[in-house]
PDB file of N, CA, C and O in Angstrom, chain B, residues numbered from 101:
ATOM      1  N   MET B 101       0.817  -1.192   0.000  1.00  0.00           N
ATOM      2  CA  MET B 101       0.000   0.000   0.000  1.00  0.00           C
ATOM      3  C   MET B 101       0.868   1.265   0.000  1.00  0.00           C
ATOM      4  O   MET B 101       0.583   2.230  -0.710  1.00  0.00           O
ATOM      5  N   VAL B 102       1.922   1.238   0.805  1.00  0.00           N
ATOM      6  CA  VAL B 102       2.795   2.405   0.878  1.00  0.00           C
ATOM      7  C   VAL B 102       3.511   2.623  -0.449  1.00  0.00           C
ATOM      8  O   VAL B 102       3.636   3.758  -0.910  1.00  0.00           O
ATOM      9  N   GLY B 103       3.978   1.546  -1.061  1.00  0.00           N
ATOM     10  CA  GLY B 103       4.683   1.673  -2.331  1.00  0.00           C
ATOM     11  C   GLY B 103       3.805   2.220  -3.441  1.00  0.00           C
ATOM     12  O   GLY B 103       4.224   3.100  -4.193  1.00  0.00           O
ATOM     13  N   GLY B 104       2.584   1.701  -3.548  1.00  0.00           N
ATOM     14  CA  GLY B 104       1.662   2.173  -4.582  1.00  0.00           C
ATOM     15  C   GLY B 104       1.240   3.619  -4.365  1.00  0.00           C
ATOM     16  O   GLY B 104       1.216   4.416  -5.303  1.00  0.00           O
ATOM     17  N   GLY B 105       0.908   3.952  -3.120  1.00  0.00           N
ATOM     18  CA  GLY B 105       0.512   5.330  -2.807  1.00  0.00           C
ATOM     19  C   GLY B 105       1.654   6.307  -3.030  1.00  0.00           C
ATOM     20  O   GLY B 105       1.451   7.431  -3.490  1.00  0.00           O
ATOM     21  N   SER B 106       2.862   5.858  -2.694  1.00  0.00           N
ATOM     22  CA  SER B 106       4.029   6.717  -2.891  1.00  0.00           C
ATOM     23  C   SER B 106       4.286   6.978  -4.372  1.00  0.00           C
ATOM     24  O   SER B 106       4.604   8.099  -4.770  1.00  0.00           O
ATOM     25  N   LEU B 107       4.146   5.940  -5.171  1.00  0.00           N
ATOM     26  CA  LEU B 107       4.333   6.107  -6.619  1.00  0.00           C
ATOM     27  C   LEU B 107       3.293   7.072  -7.182  1.00  0.00           C
ATOM     28  O   LEU B 107       3.616   7.936  -7.997  1.00  0.00           O
ATOM     29  N   ILE B 108       2.058   6.923  -6.748  1.00  0.00           N
ATOM     30  CA  ILE B 108       0.991   7.815  -7.217  1.00  0.00           C
ATOM     31  C   ILE B 108       1.288   9.256  -6.825  1.00  0.00           C
ATOM     32  O   ILE B 108       1.171  10.154  -7.658  1.00  0.00           O
ATOM     33  N   ASN B 109       1.668   9.491  -5.579  1.00  0.00           N
ATOM     34  CA  ASN B 109       1.935  10.862  -5.143  1.00  0.00           C
ATOM     35  C   ASN B 109       3.160  11.443  -5.843  1.00  0.00           C
ATOM     36  O   ASN B 109       3.180  12.633  -6.156  1.00  0.00           O
ATOM     37  N   PHE B 110       4.171  10.632  -6.092  1.00  0.00           N
ATOM     38  CA  PHE B 110       5.351  11.103  -6.805  1.00  0.00           C
ATOM     39  C   PHE B 110       4.963  11.555  -8.206  1.00  0.00           C
ATOM     40  O   PHE B 110       5.385  12.620  -8.658  1.00  0.00           O
ATOM     41  N   VAL B 111       4.158  10.745  -8.895  1.00  0.00           N
ATOM     42  CA  VAL B 111       3.706  11.092 -10.247  1.00  0.00           C
ATOM     43  C   VAL B 111       2.807  12.334 -10.202  1.00  0.00           C
ATOM     44  O   VAL B 111       2.899  13.193 -11.079  1.00  0.00           O
ATOM     45  N   LEU B 112       1.945  12.435  -9.194  1.00  0.00           N
ATOM     46  CA  LEU B 112       1.091  13.625  -9.060  1.00  0.00           C
ATOM     47  C   LEU B 112       1.937  14.887  -8.911  1.00  0.00           C
ATOM     48  O   LEU B 112       1.606  15.926  -9.482  1.00  0.00           O
ATOM     49  N   CYS B 113       3.021  14.802  -8.151  1.00  0.00           N
ATOM     50  CA  CYS B 113       3.913  15.959  -8.003  1.00  0.00           C
ATOM     51  C   CYS B 113       4.514  16.362  -9.346  1.00  0.00           C
ATOM     52  O   CYS B 113       4.585  17.548  -9.670  1.00  0.00           O
ATOM     53  N   ALA B 114       4.944  15.375 -10.121  1.00  0.00           N
ATOM     54  CA  ALA B 114       5.536  15.666 -11.429  1.00  0.00           C
ATOM     55  C   ALA B 114       4.514  16.300 -12.364  1.00  0.00           C
ATOM     56  O   ALA B 114       4.808  17.289 -13.035  1.00  0.00           O
ATOM     57  N   VAL B 115       3.317  15.728 -12.406  1.00  0.00           N
ATOM     58  CA  VAL B 115       2.270  16.244 -13.289  1.00  0.00           C
ATOM     59  C   VAL B 115       1.855  17.646 -12.867  1.00  0.00           C
ATOM     60  O   VAL B 115       1.677  18.522 -13.713  1.00  0.00           O
ATOM     61  N   ASP B 116       1.701  17.864 -11.570  1.00  0.00           N
ATOM     62  CA  ASP B 116       1.278  19.179 -11.087  1.00  0.00           C
ATOM     63  C   ASP B 116       2.354  20.238 -11.325  1.00  0.00           C
ATOM     64  O   ASP B 116       2.033  21.389 -11.620  1.00  0.00           O
ATOM     65  N   LYS B 117       3.620  19.858 -11.200  1.00  0.00           N
ATOM     66  CA  LYS B 117       4.711  20.799 -11.461  1.00  0.00           C
ATOM     67  C   LYS B 117       4.723  21.200 -12.937  1.00  0.00           C
ATOM     68  O   LYS B 117       4.918  22.372 -13.260  1.00  0.00           O
ATOM     69  N   CYS B 118       4.517  20.240 -13.824  1.00  0.00           N
ATOM     70  CA  CYS B 118       4.448  20.548 -15.263  1.00  0.00           C
ATOM     71  C   CYS B 118       3.259  21.451 -15.567  1.00  0.00           C
ATOM     72  O   CYS B 118       3.363  22.379 -16.370  1.00  0.00           O
ATOM     73  N   ALA B 119       2.126  21.173 -14.921  1.00  0.00           N
ATOM     74  CA  ALA B 119       0.933  22.012 -15.118  1.00  0.00           C
ATOM     75  C   ALA B 119       1.182  23.433 -14.625  1.00  0.00           C
ATOM     76  O   ALA B 119       0.735  24.397 -15.247  1.00  0.00           O
ATOM     77  N   ALA B 120       1.887  23.562 -13.517  1.00  0.00           N
ATOM     78  CA  ALA B 120       2.183  24.897 -12.979  1.00  0.00           C
ATOM     79  C   ALA B 120       3.066  25.685 -13.946  1.00  0.00           C
ATOM     80  O   ALA B 120       2.830  26.869 -14.187  1.00  0.00           O
ATOM     81  N   LYS B 121       4.079  25.025 -14.492  1.00  0.00           N
ATOM     82  CA  LYS B 121       4.977  25.705 -15.436  1.00  0.00           C
ATOM     83  C   LYS B 121       4.252  26.111 -16.711  1.00  0.00           C
ATOM     84  O   LYS B 121       4.544  27.160 -17.285  1.00  0.00           O
ATOM     85  N   ALA B 122       3.303  25.280 -17.160  1.00  0.00           N
ATOM     86  CA  ALA B 122       2.570  25.548 -18.397  1.00  0.00           C
ATOM     87  C   ALA B 122       1.314  26.392 -18.159  1.00  0.00           C
ATOM     88  O   ALA B 122       0.562  26.676 -19.092  1.00  0.00           O
ATOM     89  N   GLU B 123       1.095  26.787 -16.902  1.00  0.00           N
ATOM     90  CA  GLU B 123      -0.077  27.581 -16.513  1.00  0.00           C
ATOM     91  C   GLU B 123      -1.382  26.889 -16.908  1.00  0.00           C
ATOM     92  O   GLU B 123      -2.316  27.518 -17.406  1.00  0.00           O
ATOM     93  N   ARG B 124      -1.417  25.571 -16.669  1.00  0.00           N
ATOM     94  CA  ARG B 124      -2.624  24.778 -16.913  1.00  0.00           C
ATOM     95  C   ARG B 124      -3.313  24.492 -15.590  1.00  0.00           C
ATOM     96  O   ARG B 124      -2.838  24.876 -14.522  1.00  0.00           O
ATOM     97  N   ARG B 125      -4.433  23.815 -15.689  1.00  0.00           N
ATOM     98  CA  ARG B 125      -5.208  23.456 -14.504  1.00  0.00           C
ATOM     99  C   ARG B 125      -4.382  22.557 -13.581  1.00  0.00           C
ATOM    100  O   ARG B 125      -3.727  21.619 -14.037  1.00  0.00           O
ATOM    101  N   ARG B 126      -4.421  22.857 -12.274  1.00  0.00           N
ATOM    102  CA  ARG B 126      -3.598  22.161 -11.285  1.00  0.00           C
ATOM    103  C   ARG B 126      -4.366  21.056 -10.576  1.00  0.00           C
ATOM    104  O   ARG B 126      -5.595  21.008 -10.625  1.00  0.00           O
ATOM    105  N   ILE B 127      -3.645  20.189  -9.933  1.00  0.00           N
ATOM    106  CA  ILE B 127      -4.223  19.108  -9.132  1.00  0.00           C
ATOM    107  C   ILE B 127      -4.602  19.679  -7.767  1.00  0.00           C
ATOM    108  O   ILE B 127      -3.788  20.358  -7.141  1.00  0.00           O
ATOM    109  N   PRO B 128      -5.822  19.418  -7.296  1.00  0.00           N
ATOM    110  CA  PRO B 128      -6.226  19.948  -5.985  1.00  0.00           C
ATOM    111  C   PRO B 128      -5.337  19.402  -4.860  1.00  0.00           C
ATOM    112  O   PRO B 128      -4.941  18.237  -4.873  1.00  0.00           O
ATOM    113  N   GLU B 129      -5.034  20.270  -3.889  1.00  0.00           N
ATOM    114  CA  GLU B 129      -4.169  19.876  -2.778  1.00  0.00           C
ATOM    115  C   GLU B 129      -4.753  18.716  -1.984  1.00  0.00           C
ATOM    116  O   GLU B 129      -4.014  17.874  -1.475  1.00  0.00           O
ATOM    117  N   LYS B 130      -6.083  18.671  -1.877  1.00  0.00           N
ATOM    118  CA  LYS B 130      -6.723  17.584  -1.131  1.00  0.00           C
ATOM    119  C   LYS B 130      -6.336  16.222  -1.676  1.00  0.00           C
ATOM    120  O   LYS B 130      -6.200  15.260  -0.919  1.00  0.00           O
ATOM    121  N   ARG B 131      -6.161  16.137  -2.977  1.00  0.00           N
ATOM    122  CA  ARG B 131      -5.809  14.846  -3.589  1.00  0.00           C
ATOM    123  C   ARG B 131      -4.448  14.361  -3.083  1.00  0.00           C
ATOM    124  O   ARG B 131      -4.282  13.175  -2.798  1.00  0.00           O
ATOM    125  N   PHE B 132      -3.481  15.266  -2.972  1.00  0.00           N
ATOM    126  CA  PHE B 132      -2.173  14.893  -2.446  1.00  0.00           C
ATOM    127  C   PHE B 132      -2.303  14.378  -1.012  1.00  0.00           C
ATOM    128  O   PHE B 132      -1.674  13.390  -0.633  1.00  0.00           O
ATOM    129  N   PHE B 133      -3.128  15.063  -0.227  1.00  0.00           N
ATOM    130  CA  PHE B 133      -3.275  14.697   1.189  1.00  0.00           C
ATOM    131  C   PHE B 133      -3.965  13.345   1.347  1.00  0.00           C
ATOM    132  O   PHE B 133      -3.562  12.545   2.192  1.00  0.00           O
ATOM    133  N   TRP B 134      -5.004  13.076   0.545  1.00  0.00           N
ATOM    134  CA  TRP B 134      -5.692  11.789   0.633  1.00  0.00           C
ATOM    135  C   TRP B 134      -4.771  10.638   0.246  1.00  0.00           C
ATOM    136  O   TRP B 134      -4.763   9.592   0.893  1.00  0.00           O
ATOM    137  N   VAL B 135      -4.004  10.840  -0.807  1.00  0.00           N
ATOM    138  CA  VAL B 135      -3.077   9.788  -1.229  1.00  0.00           C
ATOM    139  C   VAL B 135      -2.001   9.589  -0.153  1.00  0.00           C
ATOM    140  O   VAL B 135      -1.570   8.462   0.093  1.00  0.00           O
ATOM    141  N   ALA B 136      -1.571  10.676   0.482  1.00  0.00           N
ATOM    142  CA  ALA B 136      -0.593  10.563   1.568  1.00  0.00           C
ATOM    143  C   ALA B 136      -1.169   9.744   2.723  1.00  0.00           C
ATOM    144  O   ALA B 136      -0.474   8.909   3.301  1.00  0.00           O
ATOM    145  N   LEU B 137      -2.427   9.980   3.055  1.00  0.00           N
ATOM    146  CA  LEU B 137      -3.068   9.222   4.132  1.00  0.00           C
ATOM    147  C   LEU B 137      -3.197   7.740   3.789  1.00  0.00           C
ATOM    148  O   LEU B 137      -3.234   6.893   4.682  1.00  0.00           O
ATOM    149  N   LEU B 138      -3.265   7.433   2.512  1.00  0.00           N
ATOM    150  CA  LEU B 138      -3.377   6.042   2.067  1.00  0.00           C
ATOM    151  C   LEU B 138      -2.012   5.389   1.850  1.00  0.00           C
ATOM    152  O   LEU B 138      -1.913   4.324   1.241  1.00  0.00           O
ATOM    153  N   GLY B 139      -0.973   6.033   2.351  1.00  0.00           N
ATOM    154  CA  GLY B 139       0.361   5.446   2.268  1.00  0.00           C
ATOM    155  C   GLY B 139       1.313   6.158   1.334  1.00  0.00           C
ATOM    156  O   GLY B 139       2.425   5.680   1.109  1.00  0.00           O
ATOM    157  N   GLY B 140       0.908   7.283   0.789  1.00  0.00           N
ATOM    158  CA  GLY B 140       1.737   7.971  -0.191  1.00  0.00           C
ATOM    159  C   GLY B 140       2.622   9.071   0.366  1.00  0.00           C
ATOM    160  O   GLY B 140       3.121   9.900  -0.395  1.00  0.00           O
ATOM    161  N   GLY B 141       2.826   9.098   1.668  1.00  0.00           N
ATOM    162  CA  GLY B 141       3.665  10.134   2.283  1.00  0.00           C
ATOM    163  C   GLY B 141       5.091  10.151   1.759  1.00  0.00           C
ATOM    164  O   GLY B 141       5.597  11.214   1.402  1.00  0.00           O
ATOM    165  N   PRO B 142       5.757   8.992   1.705  1.00  0.00           N
ATOM    166  CA  PRO B 142       7.134   9.001   1.188  1.00  0.00           C
ATOM    167  C   PRO B 142       7.228   9.499  -0.263  1.00  0.00           C
ATOM    168  O   PRO B 142       8.179  10.193  -0.623  1.00  0.00           O
ATOM    169  N   GLY B 143       6.250   9.145  -1.077  1.00  0.00           N
ATOM    170  CA  GLY B 143       6.253   9.612  -2.467  1.00  0.00           C
ATOM    171  C   GLY B 143       6.038  11.110  -2.573  1.00  0.00           C
ATOM    172  O   GLY B 143       6.628  11.774  -3.426  1.00  0.00           O
ATOM    173  N   LEU B 144       5.187  11.640  -1.699  1.00  0.00           N
ATOM    174  CA  LEU B 144       4.970  13.091  -1.667  1.00  0.00           C
ATOM    175  C   LEU B 144       6.248  13.791  -1.247  1.00  0.00           C
ATOM    176  O   LEU B 144       6.640  14.796  -1.841  1.00  0.00           O
ATOM    177  N   TRP B 145       6.888  13.264  -0.233  1.00  0.00           N
ATOM    178  CA  TRP B 145       8.138  13.830   0.267  1.00  0.00           C
ATOM    179  C   TRP B 145       9.203  13.815  -0.833  1.00  0.00           C
ATOM    180  O   TRP B 145       9.873  14.821  -1.069  1.00  0.00           O
ATOM    181  N   LEU B 146       9.353  12.683  -1.497  1.00  0.00           N
ATOM    182  CA  LEU B 146      10.345  12.561  -2.560  1.00  0.00           C
ATOM    183  C   LEU B 146       9.998  13.461  -3.753  1.00  0.00           C
ATOM    184  O   LEU B 146      10.880  14.086  -4.342  1.00  0.00           O
ATOM    185  N   GLY B 147       8.718  13.521  -4.103  1.00  0.00           N
ATOM    186  CA  GLY B 147       8.297  14.396  -5.202  1.00  0.00           C
ATOM    187  C   GLY B 147       8.547  15.864  -4.907  1.00  0.00           C
ATOM    188  O   GLY B 147       8.938  16.628  -5.790  1.00  0.00           O
ATOM    189  N   MET B 148       8.321  16.253  -3.664  1.00  0.00           N
ATOM    190  CA  MET B 148       8.599  17.635  -3.267  1.00  0.00           C
ATOM    191  C   MET B 148      10.083  17.954  -3.425  1.00  0.00           C
ATOM    192  O   MET B 148      10.451  19.033  -3.889  1.00  0.00           O
ATOM    193  N   ARG B 149      10.926  17.003  -3.035  1.00  0.00           N
ATOM    194  CA  ARG B 149      12.375  17.213  -3.107  1.00  0.00           C
ATOM    195  C   ARG B 149      12.892  17.180  -4.554  1.00  0.00           C
ATOM    196  O   ARG B 149      13.687  18.031  -4.953  1.00  0.00           O
ATOM    197  N   CYS B 150      12.439  16.203  -5.323  1.00  0.00           N
ATOM    198  CA  CYS B 150      12.941  16.041  -6.696  1.00  0.00           C
ATOM    199  C   CYS B 150      12.512  17.173  -7.626  1.00  0.00           C
ATOM    200  O   CYS B 150      13.300  17.653  -8.440  1.00  0.00           O
ATOM    201  N   PHE B 151      11.256  17.590  -7.495  1.00  0.00           N
ATOM    202  CA  PHE B 151      10.702  18.575  -8.416  1.00  0.00           C
ATOM    203  C   PHE B 151      10.639  19.981  -7.819  1.00  0.00           C
ATOM    204  O   PHE B 151      10.135  20.904  -8.459  1.00  0.00           O
ATOM    205  N   HIS B 152      11.148  20.146  -6.595  1.00  0.00           N
ATOM    206  CA  HIS B 152      11.066  21.425  -5.882  1.00  0.00           C
ATOM    207  C   HIS B 152       9.634  21.941  -5.934  1.00  0.00           C
ATOM    208  O   HIS B 152       9.367  23.090  -6.285  1.00  0.00           O
ATOM    209  N   HIS B 153       8.736  21.049  -5.574  1.00  0.00           N
ATOM    210  CA  HIS B 153       7.315  21.313  -5.723  1.00  0.00           C
ATOM    211  C   HIS B 153       6.659  21.512  -4.363  1.00  0.00           C
ATOM    212  O   HIS B 153       6.708  20.626  -3.509  1.00  0.00           O
ATOM    213  N   LYS B 154       6.053  22.662  -4.163  1.00  0.00           N
ATOM    214  CA  LYS B 154       5.320  22.997  -2.941  1.00  0.00           C
ATOM    215  C   LYS B 154       6.184  22.856  -1.694  1.00  0.00           C
ATOM    216  O   LYS B 154       5.687  22.481  -0.631  1.00  0.00           O
ATOM    217  N   THR B 155       7.462  23.151  -1.818  1.00  0.00           N
ATOM    218  CA  THR B 155       8.374  22.985  -0.692  1.00  0.00           C
ATOM    219  C   THR B 155       8.177  24.046   0.382  1.00  0.00           C
ATOM    220  O   THR B 155       8.620  23.854   1.515  1.00  0.00           O
ATOM    221  N   LEU B 156       7.535  25.141   0.064  1.00  0.00           N
ATOM    222  CA  LEU B 156       7.306  26.201   1.052  1.00  0.00           C
ATOM    223  C   LEU B 156       5.957  26.072   1.748  1.00  0.00           C
ATOM    224  O   LEU B 156       5.637  26.864   2.635  1.00  0.00           O
ATOM    225  N   HIS B 157       5.168  25.084   1.355  1.00  0.00           N
ATOM    226  CA  HIS B 157       3.844  24.896   1.946  1.00  0.00           C
ATOM    227  C   HIS B 157       3.967  24.008   3.181  1.00  0.00           C
ATOM    228  O   HIS B 157       4.269  22.820   3.072  1.00  0.00           O
ATOM    229  N   ARG B 158       3.733  24.589   4.349  1.00  0.00           N
ATOM    230  CA  ARG B 158       3.846  23.849   5.604  1.00  0.00           C
ATOM    231  C   ARG B 158       2.894  22.653   5.637  1.00  0.00           C
ATOM    232  O   ARG B 158       3.246  21.600   6.169  1.00  0.00           O
ATOM    233  N   SER B 159       1.696  22.804   5.076  1.00  0.00           N
ATOM    234  CA  SER B 159       0.727  21.701   5.099  1.00  0.00           C
ATOM    235  C   SER B 159       1.245  20.491   4.318  1.00  0.00           C
ATOM    236  O   SER B 159       0.972  19.351   4.694  1.00  0.00           O
ATOM    237  N   PHE B 160       1.981  20.729   3.246  1.00  0.00           N
ATOM    238  CA  PHE B 160       2.529  19.618   2.474  1.00  0.00           C
ATOM    239  C   PHE B 160       3.640  18.918   3.246  1.00  0.00           C
ATOM    240  O   PHE B 160       3.731  17.690   3.235  1.00  0.00           O
ATOM    241  N   TRP B 161       4.479  19.693   3.914  1.00  0.00           N
ATOM    242  CA  TRP B 161       5.532  19.081   4.731  1.00  0.00           C
ATOM    243  C   TRP B 161       4.927  18.248   5.844  1.00  0.00           C
ATOM    244  O   TRP B 161       5.381  17.135   6.110  1.00  0.00           O
ATOM    245  N   LEU B 162       3.901  18.783   6.496  1.00  0.00           N
ATOM    246  CA  LEU B 162       3.251  18.040   7.577  1.00  0.00           C
ATOM    247  C   LEU B 162       2.621  16.744   7.056  1.00  0.00           C
ATOM    248  O   LEU B 162       2.726  15.698   7.697  1.00  0.00           O
ATOM    249  N   ALA B 163       1.973  16.816   5.904  1.00  0.00           N
ATOM    250  CA  ALA B 163       1.350  15.620   5.323  1.00  0.00           C
ATOM    251  C   ALA B 163       2.412  14.590   4.950  1.00  0.00           C
ATOM    252  O   ALA B 163       2.265  13.406   5.251  1.00  0.00           O
ATOM    253  N   ALA B 164       3.472  15.038   4.298  1.00  0.00           N
ATOM    254  CA  ALA B 164       4.516  14.115   3.841  1.00  0.00           C
ATOM    255  C   ALA B 164       5.254  13.485   5.018  1.00  0.00           C
ATOM    256  O   ALA B 164       5.366  12.262   5.105  1.00  0.00           O
ATOM    257  N   VAL B 165       5.749  14.310   5.908  1.00  0.00           N
ATOM    258  CA  VAL B 165       6.538  13.805   7.032  1.00  0.00           C
ATOM    259  C   VAL B 165       5.643  13.076   8.030  1.00  0.00           C
ATOM    260  O   VAL B 165       6.002  12.006   8.522  1.00  0.00           O
ATOM    261  N   GLY B 166       4.490  13.648   8.328  1.00  0.00           N
ATOM    262  CA  GLY B 166       3.586  13.041   9.312  1.00  0.00           C
ATOM    263  C   GLY B 166       3.114  11.659   8.917  1.00  0.00           C
ATOM    264  O   GLY B 166       3.143  10.736   9.731  1.00  0.00           O
ATOM    265  N   THR B 167       2.681  11.504   7.678  1.00  0.00           N
ATOM    266  CA  THR B 167       2.194  10.187   7.256  1.00  0.00           C
ATOM    267  C   THR B 167       3.341   9.196   7.101  1.00  0.00           C
ATOM    268  O   THR B 167       3.158   8.002   7.338  1.00  0.00           O
ATOM    269  N   THR B 168       4.515   9.669   6.709  1.00  0.00           N
ATOM    270  CA  THR B 168       5.676   8.781   6.622  1.00  0.00           C
ATOM    271  C   THR B 168       6.029   8.254   8.008  1.00  0.00           C
ATOM    272  O   THR B 168       6.265   7.058   8.178  1.00  0.00           O
ATOM    273  N   LEU B 169       6.064   9.135   8.991  1.00  0.00           N
ATOM    274  CA  LEU B 169       6.358   8.709  10.361  1.00  0.00           C
ATOM    275  C   LEU B 169       5.265   7.799  10.902  1.00  0.00           C
ATOM    276  O   LEU B 169       5.554   6.828  11.601  1.00  0.00           O
ATOM    277  N   LEU B 170       4.025   8.104  10.585  1.00  0.00           N
ATOM    278  CA  LEU B 170       2.900   7.296  11.048  1.00  0.00           C
ATOM    279  C   LEU B 170       2.988   5.868  10.506  1.00  0.00           C
ATOM    280  O   LEU B 170       2.860   4.905  11.263  1.00  0.00           O
ATOM    281  N   TYR B 171       3.203   5.735   9.214  1.00  0.00           N
ATOM    282  CA  TYR B 171       3.311   4.409   8.618  1.00  0.00           C
ATOM    283  C   TYR B 171       4.580   3.698   9.072  1.00  0.00           C
ATOM    284  O   TYR B 171       4.572   2.482   9.266  1.00  0.00           O
ATOM    285  N   GLY B 172       5.667   4.438   9.243  1.00  0.00           N
ATOM    286  CA  GLY B 172       6.899   3.837   9.756  1.00  0.00           C
ATOM    287  C   GLY B 172       6.709   3.289  11.162  1.00  0.00           C
ATOM    288  O   GLY B 172       7.159   2.186  11.473  1.00  0.00           O
ATOM    289  N   ALA B 173       6.038   4.065  12.011  1.00  0.00           N
ATOM    290  CA  ALA B 173       5.767   3.605  13.379  1.00  0.00           C
ATOM    291  C   ALA B 173       4.853   2.387  13.368  1.00  0.00           C
ATOM    292  O   ALA B 173       5.043   1.459  14.154  1.00  0.00           O
ATOM    293  N   ALA B 174       3.861   2.388  12.480  1.00  0.00           N
ATOM    294  CA  ALA B 174       2.950   1.243  12.392  1.00  0.00           C
ATOM    295  C   ALA B 174       3.698  -0.011  11.945  1.00  0.00           C
ATOM    296  O   ALA B 174       3.470  -1.092  12.487  1.00  0.00           O
ATOM    297  N   LEU B 175       4.583   0.121  10.968  1.00  0.00           N
ATOM    298  CA  LEU B 175       5.370  -1.029  10.506  1.00  0.00           C
ATOM    299  C   LEU B 175       6.305  -1.532  11.602  1.00  0.00           C
ATOM    300  O   LEU B 175       6.480  -2.740  11.763  1.00  0.00           O
ATOM    301  N   LEU B 176       6.899  -0.625  12.345  1.00  0.00           N
ATOM    302  CA  LEU B 176       7.762  -1.015  13.451  1.00  0.00           C
ATOM    303  C   LEU B 176       6.969  -1.753  14.519  1.00  0.00           C
ATOM    304  O   LEU B 176       7.418  -2.777  15.034  1.00  0.00           O
ATOM    305  N   TRP B 177       5.805  -1.243  14.848  1.00  0.00           N
ATOM    306  CA  TRP B 177       4.945  -1.867  15.852  1.00  0.00           C
ATOM    307  C   TRP B 177       4.549  -3.278  15.408  1.00  0.00           C
ATOM    308  O   TRP B 177       4.593  -4.220  16.200  1.00  0.00           O
ATOM    309  N   ILE B 178       4.161  -3.415  14.138  1.00  0.00           N
ATOM    310  CA  ILE B 178       3.779  -4.729  13.623  1.00  0.00           C
ATOM    311  C   ILE B 178       4.961  -5.694  13.685  1.00  0.00           C
ATOM    312  O   ILE B 178       4.805  -6.847  14.088  1.00  0.00           O
ATOM    313  N   ALA B 179       6.140  -5.222  13.286  1.00  0.00           N
ATOM    314  CA  ALA B 179       7.319  -6.088  13.312  1.00  0.00           C
ATOM    315  C   ALA B 179       7.641  -6.537  14.733  1.00  0.00           C
ATOM    316  O   ALA B 179       7.979  -7.701  14.948  1.00  0.00           O
ATOM    317  N   LEU B 180       7.542  -5.646  15.692  1.00  0.00           N
ATOM    318  CA  LEU B 180       7.821  -5.993  17.083  1.00  0.00           C
ATOM    319  C   LEU B 180       6.771  -6.944  17.644  1.00  0.00           C
ATOM    320  O   LEU B 180       7.101  -7.832  18.430  1.00  0.00           O
ATOM    321  N   ARG B 181       5.523  -6.773  17.256  1.00  0.00           N
ATOM    322  CA  ARG B 181       4.437  -7.642  17.738  1.00  0.00           C
ATOM    323  C   ARG B 181       4.537  -9.057  17.155  1.00  0.00           C
ATOM    324  O   ARG B 181       4.017 -10.011  17.735  1.00  0.00           O
ATOM    325  N   MET B 182       5.196  -9.182  16.023  1.00  0.00           N
ATOM    326  CA  MET B 182       5.307 -10.489  15.363  1.00  0.00           C
ATOM    327  C   MET B 182       6.521 -11.264  15.878  1.00  0.00           C
ATOM    328  O   MET B 182       7.068 -12.103  15.162  1.00  0.00           O
ATOM    329  N   GLY B 183       6.929 -10.999  17.068  1.00  0.00           N
ATOM    330  CA  GLY B 183       8.009 -11.777  17.663  1.00  0.00           C
ATOM    331  C   GLY B 183       9.376 -11.136  17.561  1.00  0.00           C
ATOM    332  O   GLY B 183      10.394 -11.828  17.558  1.00  0.00           O
ATOM    333  N   GLY B 184       9.404  -9.829  17.479  1.00  0.00           N
ATOM    334  CA  GLY B 184      10.700  -9.139  17.463  1.00  0.00           C
ATOM    335  C   GLY B 184      11.536  -9.469  16.247  1.00  0.00           C
ATOM    336  O   GLY B 184      12.677  -9.916  16.368  1.00  0.00           O
ATOM    337  N   MET B 185      10.974  -9.252  15.087  1.00  0.00           N
ATOM    338  CA  MET B 185      11.672  -9.564  13.844  1.00  0.00           C
ATOM    339  C   MET B 185      12.854  -8.626  13.583  1.00  0.00           C
ATOM    340  O   MET B 185      13.619  -8.847  12.644  1.00  0.00           O
ATOM    341  N   LEU B 186      13.007  -7.592  14.395  1.00  0.00           N
ATOM    342  CA  LEU B 186      14.103  -6.648  14.146  1.00  0.00           C
ATOM    343  C   LEU B 186      15.391  -7.137  14.701  1.00  0.00           C
ATOM    344  O   LEU B 186      16.412  -6.462  14.577  1.00  0.00           O
TER     345      LEU B 186
END
């Protein structure tokens, strides 16, 4: 889920950056946030860094970093609950 959501958010960042440069219709910010909540935080974070896209928007940083940490903590918790696989 995280891999697919991340790929989607990364591609959304690329498409939205191209639309911004061409002064075309943009992707709504809510879409980035929903995909981040569904596991796309790392992709949003990487897309922001690679394309220098929305890097000054605090809400995007919070969505990218917050959901990445949330999913990372959940994966760590699951690994520890499954008999200390770490």
